[in-house]
N, C-alpha and C positions, 0 to 999 in steps of 0.2 A: 462692313458687311454684316456683323452681328447685330448692329442696330437695325438694319433692314429687315432681317429675319425676325427680330422681337416684334417689330412693327406688324409684319404679316401674321405672325402667331396671335397677337393681340386682337387683330381684326377678325381672324377666324373664330376665336373664342367668343367675341362679342356677337358675331352673327349666329353661332350655335346657340348661345344663351337665349337670344331674342326669339328664336323659334321654339326652344324647348320649353321655356317658362310659361308662355301663354297656353301651350298644349296641356300642361300639368294644371294650370288654373281652370282651363275649361272642364277638365275631368272632375275637378273638386266641386265645381259650381253647376255641373249638368243636371237639369231638371228643376233648379231653384229659380224662382222668379226674381228678376231684376227690375225693381220698381223705379230706379233712378235713371234708366236708359230712356232717352227720348228718340224714337225711331225717326229717321230722316224722311222727308216726303219722297214719293216715288220719282217726281220730277222737280228740279230746282233751277231757277235762274237767279244767280246771286252775284253781288259785287264784293270783293275782298280788297281791303286797302290797308297799306302800312306805309307810314311816314317816319322817317328816321333822321336823327342828327348823330354825327360821328366825330370823334377826336382821335388822332394818332393812327391812321391818317384822317384829315379833316374831310367831312362830306355832309351833304343835305340832299335827301332824295325822297320822292314819294312814288310807291310801287302800287298798281292797281290792276286787278284781274276781274273781267266780266265773263262769268263761266255758265254754261248749261251742264247740269249733271243729271245722270240717270241712275237710280239705285239698282244694283245687279241682283240682289236677292232679298227675300223676306225670311228672315231668320232670327231666332233668339240667341243663337250661339255667339259668343264673344269674338270668335274668329270671322264670322260672316255677316254680322247684322249691321256693319257699316262699310259695305263694298259699294263701289261706284265707278262709273266712267264719266269723265267731264271733258269738255272742250270749250275753248273761248279765245279771248284776246287779252294779251297782257301788254301793259304800258309801264315805263319807268322814265321819270323825268327829274333832272337836277340842273343846276346852273351850268353844267358843262356839256350835257348831251341829252338826247332823247332816244329811247328804245321802244320799238312796238313790233308785235308779232303774234302768231298763233301759239296756242298752248294746249297740250293734252295732259290730263291728270287721271291716272288709272290706279284703283286700288281693289285688286281681286281678292285680297284677305287682309285681315286687320294688321298683321305684322309686316306687310310689304306694300309700299306705294312706289309708283314710277311716274315721273313727270318728264315730258318731252317738250322741247320748245324751239322756236326760231325767233331770233330778233333782227330787225334791220335797225342799225344805230347810226346816228348823225352827231358828230362832234361839232360844237359851235365855234371852237377856237377861243373860248373864253377860259377864265380861272386857271390858265396854264395848261390846258388840254387841247388837243393832244400832243404828246411829246414822244418821239420815236427815236430808235437807236439801231446802229448797224449790227451790234452784238450784245451778248448778255454781260459783258464786262463793264458796261457803262455805269457811272454813277447816278443812281436814280433817287438819292436821299431827298428829303424835303428841302433842304438848303440848296441842293444842286438844281432841282426842278424850279425853285423860286428864282434862282439866278437866271435861268434859261426860259423864263415864262414868255419872253418876247418871241421865242422861237416856236411857240405852240401854233398849231394850224387846225383849220376845219377840215374834216374828211368824213367818210361814211364807210360802211362795211356790213359784214354779216357775222352773226353769232349763232351757233348751233350748241344745244346742250341737252344732256340726259342726266336726270337725277333720281337714282334709285335710293329709297329709304327703308331701312328696317327699324321696326318700332315695337313697343310692348308696353303694357300697363297692368300691374298687379297691385290691387288696393290703391294706396296713395303714391305709390312708387312707379315712375315711368322712365323708360330709356329709349333713345332713338339715335340713329346714326344715318346721316345724309351724305352720300357721295355724289359728286358732280364731275362729269366728264364733259369737257368743253372744247369747242373748235372755233377759232376766230379767223376771219379773213377780211382785213382793212386795207383800204387803199393808202398805203404808207409812202412817205417821200423817198425819192431816189432809191438806194439799195438797202433801206432799213428793213430789219427782220424781227424787231421787237418793239413793243410800245408799253408805256406804264398804265396800268389800270388800277384805280384807287380802291375799288371793292376787293379785288384779289391782292392789292397791295405788293405787286411784284411786277417784273418785266414779263410780259406775256408774249410767247413765241407766235409770230403770224403764220397761219396756215399749218399749225401743228396742234396736237392734243396736249391738254393739261388736265390735271385732276385735283380735286380738293375734298375735304371731309369736315363736317361739323357733327360732334357727338355730344349728346346731352344726357346727364343723370338728374332726375327731377323728383322733387316731392311736391304733390299737388294736393291741396286741400281747399275745396271750395273755390273762392276767389283769388287765393294765394298760390303762386307757383314759386318754389326756390329750387336752384340747382347749380350745376357746375357744367361749363361748356368747354371742350377742347375743339380747336380749329386748327387746321393745317392746309397749306396750298403747296402743290408739287408741280411746278412748271416744266420739268423735264430738264433742268440744268442745276447749278449749284445754288439756286436762289430759293429753295424751298424754305418755309417758315412755319412756325408753330407757336400757339399761345394757349393759355388755360386761364380760367377765372370764373367767378360766380356769375349767376343769372338770377334776376328777380322780375316777376310779373304780378301785376294786380288788375283784376278784372272787376269793373264796376258792377257788372251782374254776369251770370252764367248761362243765360237763356240761349237756346239755339234756334234756328230756322224761323226767325222773326225779322221784323224790319230793321232791327238794329242789334246785331248779335255780339256779345262778349266784347264791349269796348274795354280795351286793355292797354295799360301803361307797362312799358318793358325797359329794362336796363340790363346791359351786359358789360362786364369788365373783363379784361383779358391781359395777362402778363406775358410778354414774349419771352421764351426760353430759347428760341432759334430764329434768328432774322438778320440780314445783312446790316441793318441800321437801327433797330428799335429795341434791342435787348437792354434792359435797365429798369429803373424804378417807375417810369412814366407808363401807365397802362393804356391799352386800347379801351375807349369808352363809346358805347352806343346807347342812346336813349330813344324810344320810339313810341308810337300810338297805333294800334290796330283795331280794326273792326270789320264785320261783314254785314251785308244787308240783303235779305232775301227778297227778290222782285217778283218771283213767282213760286207758288208752293209754300209760301210763308204761313206759319201758324200763328194762333192768337198771342199777343204779347202778354 
C-alpha cells in the first residue's frame, strides 16, 4: 500500500513540475528573440517512420504514420509556438502481426500532448503468436512460449488507446512522461481471457483496461541526446513490471520540416527491477532508426 502511495505522489510531483518550470522559463525569456526556433508550416502532410529491433523480449517492427497537421497559433511564446492538431493513418508491421488504423495527435500547449487511436490488428499465427490463456496465472516466460509455439494461432481484433504526454524543456534539459490507457478486444480461443503481447511484455486482459508509462529525463545538445528512461506496465493484475536504464540518440542532422527530417539512431537499455520472469543481469535492449519526411509544406533543405 505504501509503495502505491509513493508512486502516486511521484506522478503528482512530476506533473506539477512539468507545468511549473515552463511557466517560469517563459517569464524569464519573455520579450527576448529566439533565433534558433524554426516555426512549423501552417499546414503539413508528413510521414513519420520508426524501425526497431528489440531483445528481451525479442522483436522486429516498423511503425509508420502518414499525418496531416494544422498549426493552431502564430506565437513566439515557448508555450504556444508549437501547437497543432493532426490526424492520419498509422501502420505497424512485424513478422507476427499487422496493425492499421486512424490516429489523432493534439497539442494545445507545449507541455501537453494527447494522442488518440484505434488499430485493427491481424495475427498471422507465425513466430509463436498469438498465444492465449484462461487466466493470469499462466506461465508466459520465453521458454514456456517457445515450448508452446505450435499452439499459436491466427486471429484478429481491435485495439483502442489514449496517450496523454506531459513534457518540458529548459535549456538543454528536457523531461517527458507519456501515459497510455489501452483497451483490447481480440477473438481469443475457447474461454481464454488473456493473451501475451511482446510490446507490453505481459499477459494482456481481453476486454479490460490496462495502463503503462514511459518517463524520460534527457540532456539534449545539438545532434546528441542522452538520458534515462523509466518504463512500467500495469495490466490490472499481479503481473505489473518496471525497468530503468540509459537512453542514447544521435541525429545525423537536426533540420525540421524538410524532405528528410532528423534521421536518428536510437538505443535504449533497461534493467528490470520488477518482472515475473526477467529480473537479473540481462537488460532490455532496443535499437532503432527514425526519420520524418514533409510531403507538403516542406521548407528548403
